Backbone bond lengths (Angstrom), bond angles and torsions (degrees), N, CA, C in turn:
res aa  C-N    CA-C-N  psi(-1)  N-CA   C-N-CA  omega(-1)  CA-C   N-CA-C  phi
1 M - - - 1.484 - - 1.548 111.31 -
2 K 1.352 119.42 145.78 1.423 124.93 178.93 1.517 108.53 -84.35
3 I 1.330 121.29 74.13 1.500 121.08 176.43 1.498 104.62 -126.86
4 P 1.443 111.80 156.80 1.449 118.20 -178.42 1.566 111.74 -65.68
5 K 1.320 117.83 152.99 1.391 127.32 176.29 1.543 111.65 -88.34
6 N 1.381 113.31 -25.35 1.469 117.07 -174.67 1.536 105.64 -133.27
7 H 1.365 114.08 175.44 1.461 124.45 172.43 1.460 107.57 -66.17
8 L 1.415 118.41 138.97 1.474 120.79 -178.45 1.574 107.70 -108.38
9 D 1.302 113.65 127.82 1.492 120.57 -177.14 1.532 105.84 -93.39
10 V 1.308 117.75 108.28 1.517 121.48 178.48 1.461 109.65 -127.26
11 K 1.348 113.43 154.39 1.486 120.20 175.75 1.523 115.33 -119.46
12 I 1.312 115.72 -8.27 1.439 121.96 175.79 1.532 110.82 -145.21
13 I 1.327 117.92 134.72 1.496 121.56 177.63 1.500 110.72 -130.08
14 A 1.330 118.07 121.30 1.442 123.73 175.40 1.463 109.79 -94.33
15 F 1.433 116.92 137.78 1.433 121.15 176.23 1.458 112.83 -126.00
16 D 1.270 114.38 121.71 1.507 119.41 169.07 1.584 106.73 -63.73
17 L 1.325 117.17 157.90 1.454 119.43 178.28 1.478 116.76 -91.44
18 D 1.353 116.20 -73.56 1.502 120.51 -173.83 1.455 112.96 -67.85
19 D 1.357 114.77 130.74 1.482 123.44 -176.00 1.498 116.06 62.05
20 T 1.316 115.69 14.58 1.516 120.89 176.21 1.499 105.94 -126.58
21 L 1.279 113.85 -87.53 1.524 117.89 -177.49 1.574 106.64 -71.57
22 L 1.287 119.62 -34.84 1.507 119.34 -178.17 1.475 112.14 -96.05
23 T 1.364 112.99 149.11 1.423 122.11 175.66 1.550 108.03 -71.60
24 D 1.275 115.54 176.96 1.420 116.66 176.07 1.577 112.88 -70.07
25 E 1.276 115.25 -11.92 1.516 117.72 170.25 1.515 111.96 -95.02
26 R 1.347 115.75 13.90 1.460 122.69 175.11 1.600 111.68 61.05
27 K 1.294 109.72 43.24 1.486 116.89 179.81 1.570 107.79 -121.26
28 I 1.342 118.75 157.96 1.418 123.13 168.85 1.479 108.07 -104.70
29 S 1.351 114.73 120.60 1.536 118.64 -174.77 1.471 111.45 -65.83
30 P 1.298 120.49 151.17 1.478 123.42 179.88 1.574 109.78 -56.30
31 R 1.269 120.15 -39.97 1.490 119.71 -175.72 1.531 109.13 -69.78
32 T 1.321 115.70 -40.64 1.494 119.37 -179.58 1.612 108.82 -65.88
33 L 1.337 114.43 -43.77 1.443 121.36 177.21 1.605 111.26 -54.69
34 A 1.327 113.29 -46.53 1.441 119.25 -176.21 1.568 109.32 -67.65
35 A 1.348 118.12 -39.11 1.495 120.51 176.48 1.571 111.85 -62.18
36 I 1.321 115.81 -41.50 1.481 120.73 -177.62 1.458 108.72 -68.98
37 Q 1.371 119.72 -44.35 1.476 123.49 179.34 1.594 108.06 -59.82
38 K 1.328 118.81 -41.98 1.462 121.36 178.60 1.568 109.41 -63.88
39 A 1.244 117.53 -44.24 1.508 117.89 176.94 1.538 111.93 -57.34
40 C 1.373 112.24 -44.68 1.493 116.22 177.99 1.529 111.17 -61.84
41 E 1.279 120.52 -39.21 1.429 124.58 -178.63 1.550 108.01 -67.51
42 K 1.284 117.62 -31.70 1.526 122.27 179.56 1.548 111.35 -79.67
43 G 1.408 120.37 2.97 1.406 121.73 176.70 1.503 114.80 87.39
44 I 1.311 115.96 24.37 1.507 121.65 173.56 1.476 108.60 -100.57
45 Y 1.383 112.25 125.71 1.503 113.74 177.07 1.509 110.10 -69.05
46 I 1.375 114.99 135.61 1.413 122.46 179.57 1.540 106.66 -111.96
47 V 1.380 118.07 118.78 1.476 118.97 -174.69 1.516 105.42 -125.70
48 L 1.349 117.17 118.82 1.518 118.90 169.44 1.596 106.20 -80.23
49 C 1.284 112.07 135.96 1.471 118.50 -167.89 1.564 103.91 -133.20
50 S 1.290 118.81 108.00 1.444 117.28 -171.90 1.527 110.24 -141.55
51 G 1.338 114.87 164.50 1.521 117.22 168.68 1.595 113.59 -73.81
52 R 1.226 116.74 -8.59 1.462 119.97 -176.86 1.477 111.34 -74.51
53 A 1.333 115.66 163.34 1.441 121.50 172.32 1.495 108.13 -73.10
54 E 1.437 116.80 161.96 1.425 122.57 177.88 1.538 112.84 -45.84
55 N 1.387 116.95 -48.40 1.407 117.72 -175.98 1.513 114.01 -71.73
56 G 1.290 119.13 -14.81 1.455 120.19 170.47 1.535 112.80 -84.07
57 I 1.378 118.29 -11.35 1.446 117.67 172.68 1.474 117.15 -100.16
58 L 1.373 112.92 -25.84 1.482 117.42 -176.47 1.524 115.19 -57.92
59 P 1.273 122.50 -33.52 1.578 118.74 -179.80 1.551 109.58 -62.41
60 Y 1.313 120.48 -25.89 1.438 120.45 -179.44 1.522 111.19 -85.86
61 V 1.355 119.54 -29.42 1.453 125.42 167.18 1.478 110.68 -55.83
62 R 1.353 114.28 -52.83 1.438 118.77 -177.71 1.562 111.73 -64.93
63 E 1.346 116.84 -34.02 1.442 121.75 -179.50 1.564 108.22 -64.77
64 M 1.319 116.15 -35.28 1.504 121.05 -178.25 1.491 109.61 -81.65
65 N 1.291 121.83 -15.14 1.464 127.26 174.58 1.586 109.42 59.24
66 I 1.327 117.17 42.48 1.433 120.23 176.31 1.483 116.73 -116.11
67 A 1.339 115.72 -4.38 1.461 119.98 -174.71 1.514 113.31 -62.65
68 G 1.277 119.99 -27.89 1.421 124.41 178.03 1.567 112.19 -73.62
69 S 1.300 117.44 -18.87 1.398 120.87 -177.95 1.551 111.49 -85.43
70 E 1.355 117.42 150.76 1.498 120.60 173.10 1.518 108.18 -54.81
71 Y 1.261 119.40 -33.83 1.432 119.84 -169.93 1.585 113.41 -92.59
72 G 1.319 114.42 7.97 1.444 119.97 173.33 1.509 116.62 -129.31
73 R 1.307 111.80 21.12 1.490 119.40 -171.08 1.525 115.73 -82.63
74 Y 1.294 116.11 -15.91 1.471 117.86 -173.65 1.480 117.47 -113.61
75 I 1.288 121.04 142.00 1.440 124.23 171.38 1.477 107.89 -131.95
76 V 1.354 114.26 151.80 1.429 125.81 175.48 1.430 111.83 -111.96
77 S 1.364 121.20 119.55 1.476 123.46 -177.77 1.403 111.35 -118.83
78 F 1.431 113.21 172.41 1.546 120.54 179.05 1.493 112.66 50.76
79 N 1.355 117.60 42.49 1.445 119.76 177.21 1.512 117.38 60.71
80 G 1.251 113.61 27.06 1.531 117.97 179.69 1.490 114.55 104.35
81 A 1.337 118.42 -0.72 1.464 118.59 -178.33 1.536 113.10 -75.44
82 S 1.363 114.64 -16.22 1.468 117.53 -176.92 1.573 109.34 -144.44
83 I 1.346 114.65 135.46 1.434 120.80 171.31 1.559 106.41 -116.96
84 F 1.299 115.71 121.67 1.453 123.98 -169.28 1.548 107.78 -111.51
85 D 1.326 116.55 130.59 1.418 121.68 175.81 1.550 108.48 -102.67
86 L 1.317 114.95 115.18 1.462 119.23 -172.73 1.549 112.58 -76.64
87 H 1.343 117.84 -19.32 1.451 120.62 176.59 1.599 109.44 -76.49
88 L 1.330 112.58 -43.07 1.463 115.93 -176.73 1.592 109.78 -87.11
89 R 1.303 115.64 -12.08 1.459 123.23 180.00 1.508 112.87 59.75
90 N 1.301 120.44 40.64 1.438 128.16 176.05 1.485 116.17 -152.79
91 Q 1.279 113.78 163.60 1.495 118.54 179.26 1.597 107.01 -78.52
92 I 1.289 115.39 139.91 1.492 123.16 177.18 1.559 108.04 -105.76
93 F 1.447 113.93 -8.92 1.448 117.58 178.30 1.462 105.05 -160.01
94 S 1.384 119.33 135.22 1.422 122.74 179.86 1.545 111.84 -148.85
95 N 1.181 116.46 153.78 1.542 119.27 177.65 1.574 107.37 -155.16
96 T 1.259 116.35 138.40 1.460 122.42 -178.15 1.474 113.62 -124.69
97 V 1.281 117.68 154.15 1.515 125.81 -177.67 1.531 110.89 -76.28
98 D 1.295 117.66 134.51 1.459 122.93 172.05 1.487 112.33 -45.83
99 I 1.254 115.15 132.40 1.562 119.90 -179.33 1.486 112.16 -57.35
100 D 1.368 115.39 -43.17 1.456 118.09 178.57 1.515 114.87 -60.79
101 V 1.394 112.21 -33.92 1.524 116.53 176.30 1.513 110.94 -69.32
102 L 1.310 116.76 -41.29 1.475 119.28 176.38 1.512 112.25 -59.58
103 K 1.345 117.39 -40.69 1.459 120.82 -174.58 1.585 109.02 -69.63
104 F 1.328 111.62 -41.76 1.481 120.56 176.92 1.489 112.84 -58.41
105 V 1.303 118.23 -45.44 1.402 119.96 -176.45 1.552 108.94 -72.95
106 Y 1.293 117.55 -38.40 1.516 125.00 179.71 1.558 105.75 -58.56
107 R 1.330 118.71 -49.65 1.494 121.46 -177.07 1.499 111.33 -66.44
108 E 1.272 116.61 -42.39 1.434 120.76 179.75 1.547 112.99 -63.36
109 A 1.331 113.89 -45.60 1.512 118.68 179.13 1.522 112.06 -66.20
110 R 1.381 115.51 -40.25 1.406 121.45 179.69 1.511 110.37 -61.21
111 S 1.416 117.33 -41.06 1.453 119.96 -178.22 1.480 111.69 -64.56
112 R 1.397 114.56 -24.58 1.496 118.12 177.99 1.512 114.22 -96.30
113 G 1.318 115.94 12.76 1.493 121.97 -178.74 1.492 114.81 70.91
114 M 1.253 118.77 29.14 1.452 124.37 -173.40 1.589 107.29 -111.50
115 P 1.343 121.84 138.21 1.473 120.99 173.72 1.486 110.57 -78.23
116 S 1.277 114.75 162.33 1.425 121.25 173.26 1.559 109.82 -136.66
117 I 1.290 117.38 147.33 1.433 124.03 -161.00 1.519 110.13 -133.16
118 V 1.304 119.48 135.34 1.474 124.21 168.91 1.486 108.94 -127.78
119 Y 1.355 117.36 166.09 1.508 120.19 -169.81 1.557 108.32 -128.34
120 K 1.334 114.35 146.19 1.511 118.99 173.43 1.519 104.98 -156.24
121 N 1.317 114.88 123.72 1.440 120.86 173.99 1.554 110.33 60.18
122 N 1.385 116.23 -121.24 1.408 118.98 -177.44 1.528 111.88 -98.10
123 T 1.296 121.65 15.32 1.389 125.18 -164.47 1.528 113.42 -130.89
124 I 1.334 115.47 138.69 1.468 124.15 172.67 1.552 108.06 -100.52
125 Y 1.336 120.36 133.05 1.433 122.64 -175.63 1.528 107.94 -121.56
126 S 1.367 115.01 141.69 1.440 120.23 173.79 1.479 109.21 -147.65
127 W 1.347 117.47 170.75 1.461 122.72 -177.22 1.577 108.71 -85.45
128 E 1.319 117.37 -9.48 1.484 121.14 -178.90 1.450 112.00 -156.50
129 D 1.345 119.50 150.67 1.424 120.82 176.01 1.583 104.98 -83.26
130 S 1.370 114.60 138.10 1.423 118.06 179.38 1.487 106.17 -155.88
131 E 1.364 115.50 165.52 1.500 119.43 -179.41 1.514 108.03 -66.52
132 W 1.308 121.11 -29.47 1.467 123.15 -179.28 1.492 112.38 -70.82
133 A 1.285 115.15 -43.61 1.494 121.95 176.73 1.567 109.63 -59.83
134 Q 1.374 110.83 -51.35 1.461 116.09 178.25 1.499 112.99 -59.47
135 M 1.382 122.05 -34.77 1.379 123.82 174.38 1.524 114.79 -57.64
136 D 1.374 115.39 -41.87 1.459 120.55 -177.45 1.447 106.80 -71.77
137 A 1.363 122.39 -37.10 1.459 125.32 -177.57 1.526 108.26 -64.15
138 K 1.341 113.07 -45.70 1.484 118.05 -178.36 1.507 112.66 -67.80
139 L 1.384 119.14 -37.68 1.393 124.21 177.45 1.623 110.65 -63.53
140 C 1.302 114.06 -44.02 1.515 119.42 -177.82 1.505 113.33 -85.06
141 N 1.449 116.95 -8.41 1.380 120.16 -178.27 1.562 114.75 59.66
142 L 1.373 111.75 43.74 1.464 119.98 -175.94 1.491 108.18 -121.96
143 D 1.354 117.85 163.18 1.388 121.28 175.90 1.543 113.59 -75.25
144 F 1.294 119.14 162.18 1.467 121.06 178.07 1.427 111.08 -125.88
145 E 1.358 115.25 141.36 1.453 120.13 179.70 1.543 112.04 -142.44
146 V 1.310 119.95 134.89 1.422 124.57 177.02 1.582 106.10 -89.88
147 V 1.370 114.40 133.46 1.495 122.38 178.70 1.507 107.08 -116.25
148 P 1.322 116.13 110.75 1.537 118.76 -175.38 1.574 110.24 -63.06
149 D 1.280 121.47 -42.37 1.465 121.17 -179.02 1.490 104.82 -102.20
150 F 1.339 116.88 73.52 1.449 124.74 -175.14 1.449 113.21 -66.92
151 E 1.318 117.47 -38.42 1.554 122.01 -179.79 1.575 108.50 -60.66
152 K 1.293 116.28 -43.48 1.496 121.35 -177.50 1.574 104.18 -70.62
153 F 1.245 120.10 -33.71 1.456 122.98 -177.79 1.541 111.48 -70.42
154 L 1.285 115.03 -24.29 1.513 121.62 173.92 1.428 115.06 -66.58
155 E 1.352 119.18 -13.52 1.469 119.04 -175.34 1.532 113.12 -78.26
156 D 1.317 115.25 -3.85 1.470 116.36 166.05 1.485 108.81 -80.11
157 N 1.338 119.80 -179.09 1.412 125.89 -176.37 1.537 111.70 -97.18
158 Y 1.394 114.07 127.00 1.416 120.04 -178.98 1.546 113.32 -132.19
159 P 1.297 119.64 135.60 1.493 121.34 -175.83 1.512 114.41 -71.14
160 K 1.310 115.44 -23.97 1.550 118.32 178.74 1.539 109.96 -163.02
161 M 1.280 113.72 165.59 1.426 120.52 171.73 1.556 106.37 -126.28
162 L 1.334 114.30 140.90 1.452 120.15 178.91 1.548 108.57 -116.28
163 V 1.347 114.89 135.51 1.436 117.41 172.42 1.522 106.93 -122.20
164 P 1.345 116.88 107.66 1.462 121.66 -179.00 1.498 109.13 -99.28
165 S 1.361 114.00 138.02 1.428 118.02 178.17 1.521 110.46 -173.91
166 E 1.345 118.05 -172.51 1.434 120.32 177.75 1.541 112.48 -58.49
167 P 1.296 119.87 141.65 1.457 121.81 -176.57 1.533 113.61 -49.11
168 E 1.397 116.65 -44.40 1.429 118.63 179.89 1.496 115.46 -60.75
169 K 1.296 116.37 -41.39 1.507 121.84 178.62 1.506 108.28 -70.09
170 V 1.299 119.18 -38.56 1.470 121.03 178.81 1.489 111.18 -65.22
171 S 1.352 115.33 -39.87 1.539 116.22 178.78 1.454 111.20 -64.07
172 E 1.275 119.68 -42.19 1.447 126.37 -176.94 1.589 110.21 -63.47
173 L 1.325 113.27 -46.14 1.491 119.26 -179.40 1.526 107.01 -65.25
174 K 1.346 119.13 -44.14 1.417 120.16 -179.38 1.488 115.22 -56.59
175 E 1.319 115.18 -42.90 1.491 119.85 -178.33 1.572 107.09 -65.44
176 F 1.348 120.01 -41.14 1.432 125.72 -179.94 1.589 108.54 -61.64
177 L 1.271 114.08 -54.87 1.461 120.33 -176.96 1.514 116.06 -61.75
178 Q 1.299 113.75 -37.81 1.535 118.74 178.86 1.517 110.43 -61.45
179 V 1.277 115.67 -35.45 1.517 119.96 174.04 1.477 112.36 -71.99
180 K 1.309 117.50 -51.94 1.535 127.75 -173.64 1.565 107.01 -65.58
181 L 1.280 119.63 -37.92 1.444 120.90 -171.40 1.455 114.41 -107.45
182 A 1.324 119.74 14.37 1.497 124.17 -177.67 1.438 109.83 -54.79
183 G 1.333 119.50 129.14 1.509 124.83 178.85 1.509 111.39 85.81
184 K 1.343 118.72 -13.60 1.505 120.44 -175.36 1.454 108.87 -110.54
185 A 1.323 119.16 -37.29 1.473 121.53 -178.36 1.520 108.75 -147.00
186 D 1.373 115.59 155.53 1.424 121.99 176.07 1.538 107.34 -99.15
187 V 1.235 122.99 130.39 1.454 128.68 -178.26 1.501 109.10 -120.93
188 F 1.373 116.89 125.25 1.506 117.99 -177.60 1.490 104.47 -158.38
189 T 1.376 114.17 171.49 1.489 122.23 175.74 1.477 108.64 -108.59
190 S 1.296 116.03 135.78 1.498 123.94 174.75 1.572 106.63 -91.33
191 K 1.306 113.99 -36.50 1.481 124.74 174.04 1.501 103.90 -137.54
192 P 1.348 116.74 161.20 1.530 120.49 -177.96 1.489 111.90 -54.70
193 Y 1.406 117.55 -27.27 1.492 122.95 -172.35 1.538 106.62 -108.42
194 F 1.334 123.49 5.76 1.475 120.60 174.88 1.536 107.54 -121.21
195 L 1.291 115.54 121.32 1.437 123.25 175.95 1.607 105.26 -104.67
196 E 1.253 116.60 131.24 1.516 122.89 -175.60 1.506 110.37 -118.94
197 V 1.256 119.09 134.78 1.473 128.17 174.63 1.476 109.12 -118.52
198 M 1.440 114.11 126.12 1.429 116.53 178.38 1.600 105.78 -140.94
199 T 1.340 112.78 170.35 1.449 117.33 177.34 1.489 112.92 -61.64
200 H 1.284 119.20 137.22 1.417 124.12 -179.50 1.540 113.46 -52.54
201 G 1.267 116.92 126.67 1.537 119.07 176.39 1.506 108.84 95.71
202 V 1.273 124.38 -18.81 1.520 123.33 175.58 1.455 112.53 -76.97
203 S 1.292 118.84 133.72 1.468 121.34 -172.88 1.553 106.58 -160.61
204 K 1.364 111.19 156.98 1.429 116.91 168.87 1.486 118.74 -55.30
205 G 1.315 113.96 -39.55 1.471 123.94 176.60 1.483 112.83 -60.34
206 K 1.369 116.47 -44.60 1.407 120.19 -176.66 1.548 110.39 -68.22
207 A 1.393 113.12 -40.92 1.431 118.65 179.53 1.547 112.63 -65.06
208 I 1.277 117.19 -41.80 1.485 118.68 177.58 1.528 111.71 -64.30
209 L 1.298 119.35 -45.16 1.470 122.87 174.36 1.506 113.66 -61.37
210 E 1.249 116.29 -37.56 1.515 117.35 178.44 1.483 110.08 -69.58
211 L 1.374 120.83 -40.86 1.437 126.13 176.87 1.493 106.71 -62.09
212 A 1.369 117.73 -49.69 1.501 119.14 180.00 1.491 111.07 -53.93
213 D 1.324 117.65 -44.63 1.443 121.00 -177.00 1.585 111.58 -63.43
214 K 1.295 113.18 -38.41 1.469 120.64 179.28 1.548 108.31 -62.37
215 L 1.324 117.02 -33.04 1.477 123.23 -175.31 1.540 111.26 -91.23
216 G 1.326 113.09 -0.25 1.494 115.98 178.74 1.544 111.34 76.58
217 I 1.347 119.03 24.64 1.419 124.63 177.75 1.502 113.46 -102.12
218 S 1.256 118.88 133.18 1.513 121.52 -172.95 1.546 106.00 -86.12
219 R 1.331 113.21 156.19 1.520 120.69 176.15 1.538 111.23 -50.12
220 K 1.317 115.97 -36.52 1.481 117.00 -175.06 1.562 113.52 -73.03
221 E 1.314 111.56 -0.01 1.535 114.13 176.48 1.520 108.53 -116.05
222 T 1.294 120.39 23.81 1.433 122.48 -179.97 1.523 114.15 -109.07
223 M 1.259 115.95 145.47 1.493 120.66 179.53 1.522 111.55 -142.18
224 A 1.280 117.56 149.46 1.478 118.45 -178.63 1.599 106.13 -144.64
225 F 1.366 114.51 146.81 1.438 121.08 172.82 1.444 109.39 -121.36
226 G 1.331 115.14 136.10 1.504 120.50 -176.81 1.530 113.93 -161.83
227 D 1.323 119.65 174.44 1.443 119.81 -174.83 1.503 111.92 -141.91
228 S 1.408 117.64 -10.92 1.483 111.43 -170.60 1.541 107.55 -136.94
229 M 1.397 116.98 -172.20 1.444 118.52 -170.42 1.574 114.22 -71.17
230 N 1.355 116.82 -27.43 1.409 116.54 176.72 1.554 112.87 -74.24
231 D 1.378 116.47 -4.18 1.490 122.12 173.04 1.475 112.53 -95.36
232 E 1.338 119.21 -7.98 1.417 124.62 -170.94 1.535 110.31 -52.25
233 S 1.345 118.07 -48.98 1.425 123.94 -169.50 1.579 107.58 -64.15
234 M 1.283 119.06 -46.87 1.470 117.57 -174.62 1.526 108.44 -76.74
235 L 1.327 121.93 -28.45 1.444 123.46 176.61 1.612 109.04 -67.40
236 H 1.340 112.25 -31.83 1.495 116.22 178.89 1.543 110.76 -87.30
237 D 1.279 118.20 -35.53 1.499 116.79 -173.14 1.499 110.75 -80.03
238 C 1.328 119.55 -37.12 1.498 121.83 178.35 1.506 107.00 -66.47
239 E 1.313 112.76 155.31 1.499 122.17 -179.03 1.572 107.13 -64.08
240 Y 1.286 119.73 -44.01 1.396 124.60 -176.13 1.566 109.82 -120.37
241 G 1.385 112.34 98.06 1.459 120.27 175.60 1.459 109.69 -91.57
242 V 1.350 117.42 124.56 1.421 120.96 -175.61 1.533 107.54 -120.83
243 A 1.394 117.06 115.75 1.473 121.90 -179.28 1.489 107.66 -87.81
244 M 1.223 115.22 147.66 1.492 119.31 172.90 1.502 109.34 -77.61
245 S 1.373 118.29 147.14 1.479 120.31 -176.43 1.493 109.25 -64.98
246 N 1.364 119.05 -23.85 1.404 124.57 178.16 1.552 113.28 -86.31
247 G 1.298 116.26 0.16 1.548 121.04 -177.43 1.530 110.27 -71.43
248 L 1.323 107.06 173.63 1.492 117.76 176.51 1.600 106.40 -59.66
249 D 1.307 115.95 150.65 1.351 124.24 178.24 1.614 112.60 -63.43
250 Y 1.339 111.62 -39.54 1.504 114.26 172.63 1.479 112.76 -62.38
251 I 1.238 119.32 -41.78 1.499 120.33 -179.72 1.524 110.37 -63.35
252 K 1.274 115.34 -43.53 1.483 119.41 -179.11 1.582 111.59 -66.27
253 E 1.366 116.33 -25.61 1.429 118.16 179.51 1.511 112.96 -79.50
254 I 1.346 117.51 -30.34 1.480 121.94 -177.76 1.535 112.36 -83.34
255 C 1.381 117.62 -19.05 1.439 119.60 -176.55 1.559 111.42 -86.80
256 P 1.253 113.91 147.48 1.473 118.45 175.08 1.517 112.65 -67.81
257 F 1.352 114.71 -28.45 1.451 119.85 -174.86 1.526 112.70 -134.65
258 V 1.306 116.76 151.52 1.458 123.35 177.30 1.564 110.20 -131.94
259 T 1.253 118.70 135.85 1.442 117.63 179.74 1.541 113.28 -64.31
260 R 1.271 121.79 153.21 1.417 122.63 179.79 1.521 111.38 -83.42
261 F 1.325 120.35 -11.06 1.444 124.88 -178.93 1.543 109.09 -136.82
262 D 1.371 114.55 153.95 1.517 114.69 -178.87 1.469 114.27 -85.78
263 N 1.343 116.21 -170.62 1.479 117.99 -173.40 1.479 114.54 -70.99
264 N 1.328 117.10 -19.75 1.437 124.34 177.70 1.550 112.61 -84.78
265 N 1.317 115.90 -8.01 1.518 115.46 -179.25 1.548 109.84 -137.46
266 D 1.311 112.98 50.61 1.452 118.88 169.15 1.559 118.13 61.17
267 G 1.351 114.27 33.28 1.466 115.56 -179.20 1.516 115.20 -59.51
268 I 1.243 120.08 -36.06 1.494 124.17 177.81 1.638 105.37 -69.54
269 A 1.267 117.99 -54.57 1.341 119.00 -178.45 1.543 116.15 -52.69
270 D 1.371 114.47 -46.79 1.479 117.79 176.63 1.566 111.35 -60.48
271 F 1.291 118.88 -41.11 1.492 121.46 -177.63 1.528 108.30 -65.95
272 L 1.365 115.61 -45.18 1.485 120.07 -176.83 1.615 110.68 -62.81
273 E 1.275 111.06 -48.25 1.466 119.07 -175.94 1.607 108.77 -62.68
274 E 1.282 116.51 -41.20 1.425 120.49 -173.25 1.538 114.28 -80.52
275 F 1.396 116.22 -36.11 1.478 121.37 -169.35 1.467 116.80 -120.90
276 V 1.316 119.47 -10.65 1.516 120.67 -174.12 1.563 109.41 -121.65
277 L 1.267 116.49 -51.99 1.546 120.89 -177.36 1.455 119.97 -69.73
């Protein structure tokens, strides 16, 4: 088993949400909640790091009841495109996708009969109503709105674009866009049916290390938990990358550690209790 041999001394821990911190019912278990609160009380920064918008992350921060603490004040959203300070109520880091890239992806996706989505405040926007767009809105607990002139709407600044669809269509579009947008944007899947497009070089890992540096925390004191491809950067960049046992095989292979239990059976709590707290 890929588990530590000794106690791990960390000062900041990043947690992916879906299939990592959250159960399949999108809940935080009582045991995991208690372990995270104890880590926060010990002076370890707890950072939820997700592809969701800030407002899609905030309900879980409130549930954990750590936002009022110095060690629970930061969240990373849009897969690293934004770092938000809950105490100052503003972004301390943000990055948006080039407008030409957004329009190119939108046109290509639409030509293939696939929706495309951008985010602003509490709302998800798309050029059409579809089961895939509604799925993302429900998952993120955000409002949904159709924008008739979507291409014009894209001329505002957005941190990422999501193209949700059948896994086969997502895979084909990913391969196409990775070639066409090489060096301009990063294209990857967060789930087999969610294709994400972000500014080249922006990632969860870069955001966590930038936040750690701001807080005077060295890379050797960083840890991250994740399960999927959009977690790869932070699992690689942090000193201690911990893959969930329910994660992708590739993710488990590249991480130095793997939890003994999955997201439905307190994998995070078990690891923290045994090797961190």
